[in-house]
C-alpha positions as CSV (number, residue, x, y, z in Angstrom):
1,M,68.5,143.1,118.8
2,F,67.6,143.6,115.3
3,V,70.6,145.5,114.6
4,V,72.8,142.9,116.2
5,S,71.1,140.3,114.3
6,C,71.8,142.0,111.0
7,L,75.4,142.6,112.0
8,T,75.7,138.8,112.6
9,S,74.1,137.9,109.5
10,C,76.5,140.3,107.5
11,C,79.7,138.9,109.2
12,A,78.5,135.5,108.4
13,S,78.0,136.4,104.7
14,C,81.2,138.0,104.5
15,A,83.2,135.2,106.1
16,C,81.4,132.6,103.8
17,G,82.1,134.9,100.8
18,A,85.7,135.0,101.8
19,C,85.9,131.2,102.1
20,M,84.3,130.7,98.6
21,S,86.7,133.4,97.2
22,A,89.9,131.6,98.8
23,A,88.6,128.2,97.5
24,S,88.4,129.7,94.3
25,A,91.8,131.3,94.2
26,I,93.2,127.9,95.5
27,S,91.8,126.2,92.5
28,Q,92.8,128.8,90.0
29,R,96.4,129.0,91.4
30,S,97.7,125.8,92.7
31,A,96.1,122.6,94.2
32,R,99.7,121.5,95.3
33,L,100.2,124.6,97.5
34,A,96.8,124.0,99.0
35,Y,97.6,120.3,99.9
36,C,100.8,121.5,101.5
37,G,98.9,123.9,103.5
38,L,96.5,121.4,104.7
39,F,99.3,119.0,105.7
40,A,101.1,121.8,107.7
41,L,97.8,122.5,109.5
42,S,97.7,118.8,110.5
43,L,101.0,119.0,112.0
44,I,100.2,122.1,114.0
45,L,96.9,120.4,115.2
46,S,98.8,117.3,116.2
47,W,101.3,119.3,118.1
48,I,98.5,121.4,119.9
49,I,96.3,118.4,120.4
50,R,99.2,116.5,122.0
51,E,99.5,119.0,124.8
52,V,95.9,119.4,125.6
53,A,93.9,116.3,124.7
54,A,95.0,113.9,127.6
55,P,92.6,115.1,130.1
56,L,89.7,115.0,127.5
57,L,90.5,111.5,126.5
58,E,90.6,110.1,129.8
59,K,87.0,110.9,130.2
60,I,85.9,109.1,126.9
61,P,84.8,105.7,127.9
62,W,85.7,103.8,124.6
63,I,89.3,105.2,125.0
64,N,89.9,104.9,128.5
65,T,88.7,101.1,128.8
66,F,91.3,100.3,131.3
67,A,91.0,99.3,135.0
68,D,93.8,101.6,136.0
69,T,94.1,104.8,134.0
70,P,97.2,104.9,131.7
71,S,99.8,107.5,132.1
72,K,99.4,111.0,130.4
73,E,101.7,110.2,127.8
74,W,99.7,107.3,126.6
75,F,96.9,109.4,125.9
76,Q,98.9,112.0,124.1
77,T,100.4,109.3,121.9
78,N,96.8,108.0,121.3
79,A,95.5,111.6,120.4
80,V,98.5,112.2,117.8
81,L,97.8,108.7,116.2
82,R,94.2,109.5,115.8
83,V,94.7,112.7,114.1
84,S,97.4,111.1,112.0
85,L,94.9,108.4,110.9
86,G,92.4,110.8,109.8
87,N,94.8,112.6,107.8
88,F,96.3,109.6,106.2
89,L,92.8,108.2,105.3
90,F,92.1,111.7,103.6
91,F,95.4,111.5,101.4
92,A,95.3,107.8,101.0
93,T,91.6,108.1,99.7
94,F,92.7,110.7,97.0
95,A,95.7,108.6,96.1
96,A,93.4,105.7,95.3
97,L,90.8,107.7,93.5
98,M,93.5,109.3,91.2
99,I,94.8,106.1,90.0
100,G,95.1,105.9,86.0
101,V,94.5,109.6,85.6
102,K,96.6,110.4,82.6
103,D,95.0,113.5,81.0
104,Q,93.1,116.6,81.8
105,N,89.8,115.4,80.2
106,D,89.7,112.7,83.1
107,K,86.7,114.3,85.5
108,R,89.0,113.1,88.3
109,D,91.2,116.0,87.3
110,G,88.6,118.3,88.6
111,W,88.3,116.5,91.9
112,H,92.0,117.0,92.3
113,H,92.0,120.7,91.8
114,G,88.5,121.8,92.9
115,G,86.0,121.5,95.6
116,W,88.1,122.8,98.4
117,I,85.4,123.9,100.8
118,L,83.9,120.2,100.6
119,K,87.5,118.9,101.0
120,I,88.2,120.9,104.2
121,V,85.0,119.7,105.7
122,I,85.8,116.2,104.8
123,W,89.3,116.4,106.1
124,A,87.9,117.8,109.6
125,V,85.2,115.3,109.7
126,L,87.6,112.4,109.1
127,I,89.9,113.5,112.0
128,A,86.8,114.0,114.4
129,L,85.4,110.4,113.5
130,M,88.9,109.0,114.4
131,F,88.1,109.8,118.0
132,F,85.2,107.4,118.0
133,L,87.3,104.4,117.0
134,P,88.2,101.8,119.6
135,N,91.9,101.5,120.8
136,I,92.6,98.2,118.7
137,V,92.2,100.1,115.6
138,I,94.7,102.7,116.5
139,T,97.1,100.1,117.8
140,I,97.0,98.5,114.4
141,Y,97.6,101.9,112.6
142,E,100.6,102.5,115.0
143,T,102.2,99.3,113.9
144,L,101.5,100.1,110.2
145,S,102.9,103.6,110.6
146,K,106.3,102.2,111.6
147,F,106.5,100.5,108.4
148,G,104.9,103.5,106.3
149,S,107.4,105.8,107.9
150,G,110.2,103.8,107.0
151,F,109.1,103.8,103.3
152,F,108.7,107.5,103.6
153,L,112.4,107.8,104.9
154,L,113.6,106.1,101.8
155,V,111.5,108.1,99.5
156,Q,113.0,111.3,101.3
157,V,116.2,110.0,100.4
158,V,115.2,109.5,96.7
159,I,114.0,113.1,96.8
160,L,117.3,114.4,98.2
161,L,119.2,112.4,95.6
162,D,117.2,113.9,92.8
163,F,117.5,117.4,94.2
164,L,121.4,117.1,94.4
165,T,121.5,115.6,90.8
166,N,119.6,118.5,89.4
167,W,121.5,121.2,91.4
168,N,124.9,119.6,90.1
169,D,123.7,119.3,86.5
170,S,122.4,122.8,86.4
171,W,125.7,124.3,87.6
172,V,127.8,122.1,85.2
173,E,125.6,123.0,82.2
174,K,126.4,126.6,82.6
175,D,129.9,125.5,81.4
176,E,131.8,128.5,83.2
177,Q,134.7,128.5,85.5
178,K,132.9,130.4,88.2
179,W,130.2,127.6,88.4
180,Y,133.0,124.9,88.6
181,I,134.7,126.7,91.3
182,A,131.3,127.2,93.3
183,L,130.8,123.3,93.1
184,L,134.5,122.8,94.4
185,V,133.8,125.3,97.2
186,V,130.5,123.6,98.2
187,S,132.3,120.2,98.2
188,V,135.1,121.5,100.3
189,V,132.9,123.3,102.8
190,C,130.6,120.2,103.3
191,Y,133.6,117.8,103.6
192,L,135.3,120.0,106.2
193,A,131.8,120.4,108.0
194,T,131.4,116.7,108.1
195,L,135.0,115.9,109.5
196,A,134.3,118.8,112.2
197,F,130.9,117.6,113.0
198,S,132.2,113.9,113.4
199,G,134.8,115.3,115.8
200,V,132.2,116.9,118.0
201,L,130.2,113.7,118.1
202,F,133.2,111.9,119.4
203,V,133.4,114.4,122.2
204,W,129.6,114.5,123.0
205,F,128.8,110.7,122.6
206,N,132.1,109.0,123.7
207,P,132.9,110.7,127.1
208,S,135.9,109.5,129.0
209,G,135.6,106.8,131.5
210,H,132.8,105.0,129.8
211,D,132.6,102.1,127.2
212,C,130.9,103.5,124.4
213,G,131.7,101.2,121.6
214,L,128.5,101.4,119.9
215,N,128.5,105.1,119.6
216,V,132.1,105.0,118.2
217,F,131.1,102.4,115.9
218,F,128.3,104.6,114.4
219,I,130.6,107.8,114.2
220,V,133.4,105.7,112.5
221,M,131.0,104.2,110.1
222,T,129.9,107.5,109.2
223,L,133.6,108.8,108.4
224,I,134.2,105.6,106.4
225,L,131.1,106.3,104.4
226,A,131.9,109.8,103.6
227,F,135.3,108.8,102.4
228,A,133.8,105.9,100.3
229,F,131.4,108.5,98.5
230,A,134.3,110.5,97.4
231,I,136.5,107.6,96.1
232,I,133.4,106.0,94.2
233,A,132.3,109.2,92.8
234,L,136.0,110.4,91.5
235,H,136.5,107.0,90.0
236,P,137.3,107.3,86.2
237,Q,134.6,104.8,85.4
238,V,131.9,106.4,87.3
239,N,129.7,109.2,86.1
240,G,129.6,110.9,89.4
241,S,130.5,114.2,91.1
242,L,132.1,115.4,94.3
243,M,129.6,117.9,95.2
244,P,126.5,115.4,95.7
245,A,129.0,113.0,97.7
246,S,129.8,115.9,100.0
247,V,126.3,116.9,100.6
248,I,125.2,113.3,101.2
249,S,128.2,113.0,103.7
250,I,127.0,115.8,105.8
251,Y,123.5,114.6,105.8
252,C,124.5,111.0,107.0
253,A,126.5,112.9,109.6
254,Y,123.3,114.6,110.7
255,L,121.4,111.6,110.7
256,C,124.2,110.0,112.9
257,Y,123.7,112.8,115.3
258,S,119.9,112.7,115.4
259,G,120.3,109.0,116.2
260,L,122.9,109.4,119.0
261,S,120.8,112.4,120.5
262,S,117.7,110.1,120.7
263,E,119.5,107.6,123.0
264,P,117.8,107.2,126.5
265,T,118.4,110.2,129.0
266,D,120.0,107.7,131.4
267,Y,122.4,106.1,129.0
268,E,125.8,106.9,130.2
269,C,127.3,107.6,126.7
270,N,124.6,110.3,125.8
271,G,126.7,113.3,126.7
272,L,123.7,115.6,125.9
273,H,121.5,114.1,128.7
274,R,121.7,117.3,130.7
275,H,120.1,119.2,127.8
276,S,117.7,116.3,126.9
277,K,114.5,118.5,126.7
278,Q,116.3,121.1,124.3
279,V,117.8,118.5,122.3
280,S,114.5,116.4,121.9
281,T,112.7,119.8,121.0
282,G,115.4,120.6,118.6
283,T,115.5,117.3,116.9
284,L,111.6,117.3,116.4
285,V,111.6,120.7,115.0
286,L,114.5,119.8,112.6
287,G,112.6,116.4,111.6
288,M,109.4,118.3,111.1
289,L,111.1,121.0,109.0
290,T,112.7,118.2,106.9
291,T,109.5,116.4,106.4
292,V,107.7,119.6,105.3
293,L,110.5,120.5,102.8
294,S,110.6,116.9,101.5
295,V,106.8,116.9,100.9
296,V,106.9,120.4,99.3
297,Y,109.8,119.6,97.2
298,S,108.1,116.4,96.1
299,A,105.1,118.6,95.1
300,V,107.5,120.9,93.1
301,R,109.4,118.2,91.4
302,A,106.3,116.0,90.7
303,G,106.4,117.4,87.3
304,S,109.8,116.2,86.3
305,S,110.8,113.6,83.8
306,T,111.7,111.0,86.4
307,A,109.6,107.9,85.9
308,F,109.3,107.5,89.7
309,L,107.5,110.8,90.0
310,S,105.6,111.1,86.7
311,P,102.6,109.2,85.1
312,P,103.1,107.2,82.0
313,S,101.7,109.7,79.8
314,S,103.5,112.8,81.0
315,P,105.8,114.4,78.6
316,K,109.3,113.4,78.7
317,A,110.7,116.9,78.8
318,G,112.9,117.7,81.8
319,A,111.3,121.0,82.8
320,T,110.1,121.1,86.4
321,S,106.4,122.2,87.0
322,P,106.4,125.1,89.4
323,L,104.4,125.0,92.6
324,L,102.1,127.9,91.3
325,E,102.3,127.5,87.8
326,G,100.2,125.5,85.3
327,D,98.2,123.8,88.1
328,T,94.9,125.4,87.2
329,E,91.3,124.2,86.7
330,S,92.2,122.2,83.8
331,G,88.9,120.4,83.7
332,K,87.7,123.3,81.4
333,S,89.7,121.9,78.6
334,S,87.7,118.7,78.6
335,K,86.2,119.6,75.3
336,D,89.4,119.9,73.4
337,A,90.1,117.7,70.8
338,D,93.8,116.7,71.8
339,P,93.5,116.3,75.5
340,K,96.5,117.7,77.5
341,P,98.5,115.1,79.8
342,V,98.8,115.8,83.4
343,S,102.0,117.2,84.5
344,Y,102.6,114.8,87.4
345,S,101.2,111.8,89.1
346,Y,98.3,112.7,91.3
347,T,98.5,109.2,92.9
348,F,102.1,109.4,93.8
349,F,101.5,113.0,95.1
350,H,98.7,112.1,97.4
351,L,100.8,109.0,98.4
352,I,103.6,111.1,99.6
353,F,101.4,113.1,102.0
354,A,99.9,109.9,103.4
355,L,103.3,108.5,104.4
356,A,104.3,111.8,105.5
357,S,101.3,111.6,107.9
358,M,102.6,108.6,109.4
359,Y,106.1,109.7,109.7
360,S,105.0,113.0,111.5
361,A,103.1,110.8,113.9
362,M,106.2,108.7,114.8
363,L,108.2,111.9,115.5
364,L,105.6,113.3,117.8
365,T,105.2,110.2,119.6
366,G,108.9,109.1,119.6
367,W,108.1,106.1,117.4
368,T,105.7,105.2,120.5
369,S,108.6,103.8,122.4
370,S,109.8,106.7,124.6
371,T,111.6,105.5,127.7
372,S,111.9,109.1,129.1
373,G,108.8,109.1,131.1
374,S,108.3,112.5,130.3
375,S,105.9,114.2,127.7
376,E,108.5,116.8,127.4
377,L,110.9,114.4,125.7
378,I,110.0,113.7,122.1
379,D,111.6,111.2,119.6
380,V,113.8,109.5,122.4
381,G,114.4,105.8,122.8
382,W,116.4,103.1,121.1
383,T,113.7,102.4,118.5
384,T,114.5,106.2,117.2
385,V,118.0,105.5,117.4
386,W,118.1,102.5,115.1
387,V,115.5,104.0,112.8
388,R,118.0,106.9,112.3
389,I,121.1,104.7,112.0
390,C,119.3,102.4,109.5
391,T,118.1,105.5,107.4
392,E,121.7,106.7,107.3
393,W,123.1,103.4,106.0
394,A,120.0,103.2,103.5
395,T,120.8,106.6,102.5
396,A,124.5,105.5,101.9
397,G,123.4,102.3,100.0
398,L,121.0,104.2,97.7
399,Y,123.7,106.9,96.8
400,I,126.3,104.2,96.0
401,W,123.8,102.3,94.0
402,T,123.2,105.3,91.7
403,L,126.6,105.6,91.1
404,V,127.5,102.0,90.4
405,A,124.2,100.7,88.8
406,P,125.0,102.2,85.4
407,L,128.2,100.0,85.3
408,I,126.5,97.0,86.4
409,F,123.4,97.5,84.0
410,P,124.7,99.7,81.1
411,D,121.6,98.9,79.0
412,R,119.2,100.3,81.5
413,E,118.3,104.0,82.2
414,F,119.0,105.4,85.8
């Protein structure tokens, strides 16, 4: 027994030492990478708890307060929302705490980069505490999440436009023929893919013998927007490029597809109803992947010169702050005579994660309006359809605005 006790103590000490070393490595390398990992962990936890938590929640008296026990899907949705609320509160609290951080002499800079053992404990405790809240709180959060998710989708579009602009500018600045040819090839491929994809959508979501005018309208609008992007971008008075227009076109086509594929399985114009489970899971995976990529890219691009992403005191240089570079325990420089400004807005950084927490909950619960009656079908229902379609139109509006705004307001910088 003594030997077993010693071995147990040694294992515990090694585990503790490993955790402390990992936390130290995080603070020395990149806090942004660690926050991305924590967010990814919350997605995995939400996915798992959605599948296993329903029987447990049915036995909790302050959750199952109904005379007639709700369906399994209701408890699954409730569990996902509670995990999401804990994750949201964690990042929203940090967003509020980091308001006004302008240089590395601020002690809150150390809060952002260090103390990872304590942060992980707080994160886990917050999520656990959410399961002790009454249902009315979760219902209110559910409503707020729909608005927060919509705002995140708009931010996602801004991030995409920022990425395309920088991609196009980086190849144009090389001022070599091969890079111009590369831009042309990417543009042609994307536009051909958009046309081909739209044709497939006509086949899938406009089956013969049915009146599918709404689906046809959505698809035709996508094609009209694609041609409008090219015409406006190539106009002599517009400082645009064909490559971003082509990528936005295929992105809009994808949003149109994701919206149409989210139509109820019993809707006669949903040609994918025979493969609804696979389509639902595929849409969810793509949505989650897009969310994670958007969050990670926002973490990388948070050091850019864009006013939307950077604090007022950040330098105007256009260099991007890498995810694993220059994000160390900068609090050690607090005694410097000339304090170094922070390279990105901590508040905006945490706000992105908070909004993404809301959006991921909506993905996992089908915007809490799934009419499928099956827990295997995710992100299905007319609410999801209109959210996707409205996101497509908002994407088109924002892109066109970036092209024409400099003509309307020539004295302002865009």
